[in-house]
N, C-alpha and C positions, 0 to 999 in steps of 0.2 A: 597528513602524508602517509598515514598507516592504516587507511581504510581496508585494504585487502587483508592485512594481518588481523584486524578486528573482525572482519567478516569470517575469516577462518577460525578465529578464536571462539565464536559463539555457536559454531556448527555442532549439532548433535547427530541425528540420523541423516542429515543433509549429505548429498553426494558432491556438492560443489558450493563454493561461497556465492552469496548473492549481493551484488553491489550495483548502484546506478548513480549517475550524476548528470546534471543539466545546468547550462549557463544561459542567462538572459541579460539583456542590457536594461538597466533601470536608471533613469536620470543620467545617462551617459557613463555609468559605471557597470562593470561586469559583476553580476551576482551569481553565486554558485549555490546549488542545492545538491547535496550528496547524501546517499543513504546506504545502509546495509540491512539485511534481514536474515532470519533463519526460520526454518519451518519446512516440514516435509510430510506431516500427517496431523491428524486431530486439529483441523483448521476451522471447522464450522461448528457452532455459530460464532461470529464475532471474534475471529483470530485464533482462539484457543491457545495452542502451544507456540504460537508465532511470536517472534521478537523482531521489532523494527526500530531502527535508530536513524534519524535524519538530522542534518544540520545545514544551516544556511548562514551566509555572512550578511544577509539583507538587514537593513535598518528598518525595523518594524515596531510599531507600538506593542509593548508586551501584552496588553489586554486583548489583542487580536489573536494571540498564539493558540489559546485553547480552542477557539472556534475553528481556526484553520486546521489544526491537527485532527480535530473530530471530523470535520468535513472531508479531509484527505483520507482518513481511515474508512469513512462511509463510502467513498468513491473508489476504494481499492481493496484493502485487506478485508473489509467486512462484506465483500461481494465475491469471495472465493470459497470453494469447498474442494476437498480432495477425497476424503473417505467417509464423510458424514459423521465422523466421531468427534467428540469434544473432550476438553480437559479443563483443568482449573486455573491455568495461568496464561497470560498474554501481556504484551506491552508494546506500545508504539509511542515514541518520543520524537518531538521536533524541537530543536534548539536553534536560536538565532544569536549569533555572536555580535551583531550590530556593527560590523567592521567594513562594510562595502563602500561607505563614503557617500552614498546618495542621500537625498532628502528623506526624512522619516516617512514611512507608509503609515497613515493614520486611518485609512479605510480600505478594506479589501475590494470594494466596489470601484475604487479609483483606477485609472489606467495602469499605474505602477502596481497597485495591489492585485489587479487581475493578472498581470504578468507573473508576479510571484506565486499567486495561487495556482496558476496553470503549471508552472515549473514544479511546485511541490506535488501537485496531483500527478504529473507525468512521472516523476521519480517514484512516487508511491505505487502507481500502477505497474511500472516496470518491475519493482520488487515483488509485488503481489503475484504477478504473472510468472516470475522466476520461481516462486514458491510452488505454484501449481505445476509447472513443468518438471520440478524436482520431486514431486509428490511420491510418497512411498507406494510403489506398485503402479505408478502412472505410466501409461504408454500412449496416451492421447491428451491433447489440449483442446478443450471444447469451450466455446463461448456461447452462452445462451442469452438471447436478447428477446424480451417480451415487450411489445408495444400494444397500445390500444386498450389498456385497462382503465378502470375508472380513476385510479390513483397510482402514483409511483410505487407505493407500498404493495398494492395488489399485484402489480407487475413483478416486483421483486420476489414476492412470495410464490408466484407462479413459476418464475425462473428457478428458484431453489427446489420447488417440487419436481421440476423436470430434471434438474441436475442430480438430485438425490435418487430419483427413479433410475437414471442411467447407472449410478453407482450400485444400486441394488441388483440391477440386471447383470452387471459385470460380476458381482459377488456370487450370484446364483449360477452363472456360467462357470465360474471357477470351482464350485463345490461339487 
């Protein structure tokens, strides 16, 4: 019940708290995924000074959590950049209280697992985009999408090259 206070409590150079929540029906029960994050600079590569905390009441096999949080980070926080700078710390946690009352999710590929995965990804993406929108010195929100590469990794690297180039151009314009 105190997510907003927690989001405010972790702010450093952020100008506003970042919070998101999503509910889905799993096995006839309402499952909630809620998260908060902080970060406004030094985001690339791989989160940098970003902090993210998410919780769900989903009943999920504990052994699935590490893969779910890693995949969520890769689909959200690890795909953003603000200033191209890096730092030494980051954290992204996903906690499951196991209290929603539905049958245990034992595979993320199951229909219930897919619903939970998409809810987790959705909240993580909202938080990651909120970080970009609140970025130090940011005046624009730009999405770079690269298709047609030989691999997903090649496309990801090309997108980051484009994003970093735009940052350099902005910095050159300002000096």
